N, C-alpha and C positions, 0 to 999 in steps of 0.2 A: 527316791524323793519325788520324782516327777509323777509317778503313778499315784502316790499318796496325795499329792496336791490336787490332782484331777478328781479324786474321790471326794475330797473336802469341798471342792467347788460345786460338784453336782449335788451334794447333800444340802447345800445352802440354796441353790437355785430352784430346786423342785418345790420345796415348801413355800417359797416366796411367790412363785408363779400361781400355786393353788390359792394362796391367801388373796392375791389380787383378783383372781377370777371370782372367788366367793364374795369378796367385798363389792365387786362390781355388780354382781347379781343382786345382792342385798340393797345396794343403792338404787337399782332400777325399780325394785318393789316399793321402796319408800317414796319414790318420786311419782308413783301412780296416785294421782289426785282426783277425787270426786268433787265436782263443783256443786255448790248449793243452787237448787232451782230458784229461778226468779219468778215469783207469782205476783200478778198485779190485778186488782179489781178495777177494771176500766170504768164501769158503771154499776151502781151509782157512785158519785163522788163523795169523798170523805167530808164529814160535817154538813152534808146537805140535809134538807128538811124532808119530811114525809107526811102523808095524810093517813088518817085512820081508815081501816077497811078498804084499802086500795091495793091494786096489783103493782108490784115494783119489779121492773126489769133489771136483770143483772147480766154483766158480761165480764169474763175473766180471761186473762192471757197467762200462759206459762212458757218460759224459755229455760231449757236445761242443756248445758254444753254437751253432755253425753247422750241424753235421751232425745233431744230435738226441741221443736217449737210448735205450739198450737197454731201459730200464724200460717205454717206450711202444712198443717194436718199431719205432723210427724209424731204427735203424742195422742194417746187414747184419751178422748175427752171424758170417758167414764172413770178415769183415774183422778179427776179433779173434783174436789169436794168443797161444798159451800155450807158452812154452819151459820144459821140465822138465829141469833139469840136476843130475846127481849129482856131488858132489865128495867126495873122500876125506878132506878136512880143512877146518876152518872158515877157515883162512888163505886158501885158494884162493877161497872164496866172498867173503870180505871184499875181496880184491883186485879181484874183478869188481864188487862193489857200489861201490867207490871210484871206478870209471870213470863212474858215472852212466849216463844215457841215451845209447846208442850208435846210430849209423846201421846199418841192416841191411846185410849183405853184398850186393853187386850182384845176385847170383843170387836170393837170397831176396827182395830188393826187387821184382824183376820178378814173382815168384810172387804177392806181396801186392797189386800194383797192376794185375795183369791178371785174367783170369777163370778162372785155373787151379783155384781152390778150389771152383768150381761142379761140377767133375767128379772131382777128385782129393783124397784125404786123404794124410797123411804115412805112417800106419801101417796103415790099413784100406781095403779096397776100397769105392769109391763107384760112380758111373757108370762111371768108368774105373779102372785099376789104381792102387794106392797108389804113392807115390814110392819107398818101400822095395822094392816088388815090381819096379819098373822097374830099380832098381839091382842087384837080384839076377839078373834076366833078362839084363842086358847087362853084360859085364865092362868095366872102365874102360880103354878104348883110344881112341885118336884117331879111328879109323874109326867106332866106335860112337857117339862124341860127334857126329860129323858126320852119322851116320845119324839120330840122334834130333833133331838140329837140323832136318833135312829133314822128318821126320815132323811135328814141331810146327808149323813154318811153312807147310808145304804140305798138312798133313792126312794121314790114313791110315785104313785100314779092314781088318778081318779079323785084326789082330795080337793083339788081346786079346778075341776073340769077335766078336759081331755089332756091337758099339758102334763108332761112327765118331769118329775124332779130327778135330775141326773145324780149319780153317786159321787161322793167326794172322799174316797179312801185316803187321799193325800193329807187330809186334816185329821188330827187326833181327836178323840172323844172330848178331851179337856178343852181343846181349842174351840170346838163346836159348842160345847156347853157355855163357855164364856161369851160366845157370840149370841146365843139364844138369850142368855141372861141380860146382855146389854140391850138387845132389842126390846125385851119386856120393860126394862128400866127407861129406855128412851121414849117409848110410847106414852108413858105416864107424865112426861115433862112437857107441859103445854107451852112453855116459854122458849123451847129450842126446836128448830126444824133443820133437816139436812136435805141437800139437793146435790145431785150428781150432774156434772157437765159444765161446760164453759159458758153456756147461755141458758137463760130460763127466767121464770118469774116466781115470786112468792107474794102472799097477801099479808098485809099488816093486820093487827088485831082490831076488833070493834072498839070504838071509842069508849063505850060504856064499860066494856070488860077491862080496858086498860086504864080507865079513870082519867083519861086525857093527860097522862104523865108517862114518863119513861123514855128510853132511847132503844134503838136497835144497833147491835154490833154484828157485822158481817165478817166472817173469817173464811177466806179461801185458802186451800192448801193442796199441795201435791207432794207425794212421796216418790222420790226417784228410784230407779232400778239399781242404783249402786254399781260398783265394779267388783271384780273378783278380789277378795281379801280386803275390800274397803266397804265400810258400812253405808247403809242407805241414809239419805239426807232429806229432811222435810223443809220445804219452803212455804211461806205463807204471807198473806197480806190481810190487813184489817182496816175496815172503814166503819165509821160510826154515823148513824142517821139520827138526827135530833128533831 
C-alpha cells in the first residue's frame, strides 16, 4: 500500500507542475503590452487661421513608450508623416474626423515600413527623385507600372542622373505594384500633400484657385515598431486651419 500511494502522489504532482508552468508562460505573453504612440502637432494650433498662398510652418512631436521620444532624438524623424488636406467645406472635414484613425492604404503602408524615405520625398528631390517627379515622368500605364516595379525590386542606374537605385528583394512584386499605383494616384490629387519629418513647411493654395473658401486639415501620424507577437499601433493627431 505504501508503494502504491507514492505512485498515485507522483502521478498527480507532475501534471499539476507542468500545468502551472505552461499557464505562467502564457500569462507572461498576454501581459506583453504595446502602448499607443502619442502624436502631437505643436504648430500650427488647432482652429487657427491661415492666409492664402503662404508658407505654413509645422512642428510635430512623438512619444512612444517602446520606441522612444522625438524630444531626445530617439525616433527616426523620417517615420513621422504629415498629411495636408484641403477641403472645400467643413462638412467634408468633419466626415473624415468622424472616421477616427484609419489604416494606411496598402501602397502608402509599404512606403512607410520600408526604407523609401531615406532617398525620396513626396514633393521635393532628395537623393533620388520625388514621388511627384516620378509620376510626371511616367504616364499611368500598365507597362510603366511593370517597368517601375522592375526598377524598384531589381535596382537601376542612370535614369535620374548618376544616383543608383538599390535593389529591394525583400518586397514582393505585388507590394511594389501597389506602391507604384498609389504614387500615381496621389500625384493626381491636388488637394492632398504629404510631408516627412517632425518639422517643415507647406504652402497654402492661391486664393483664386481656392475661391477664398475651405479649410485645411493636418494629420500627423506615426506607426510604431510593435513588439514580438504584438501588432503595430498607429498614433495620430489632427488640427484644422480655418
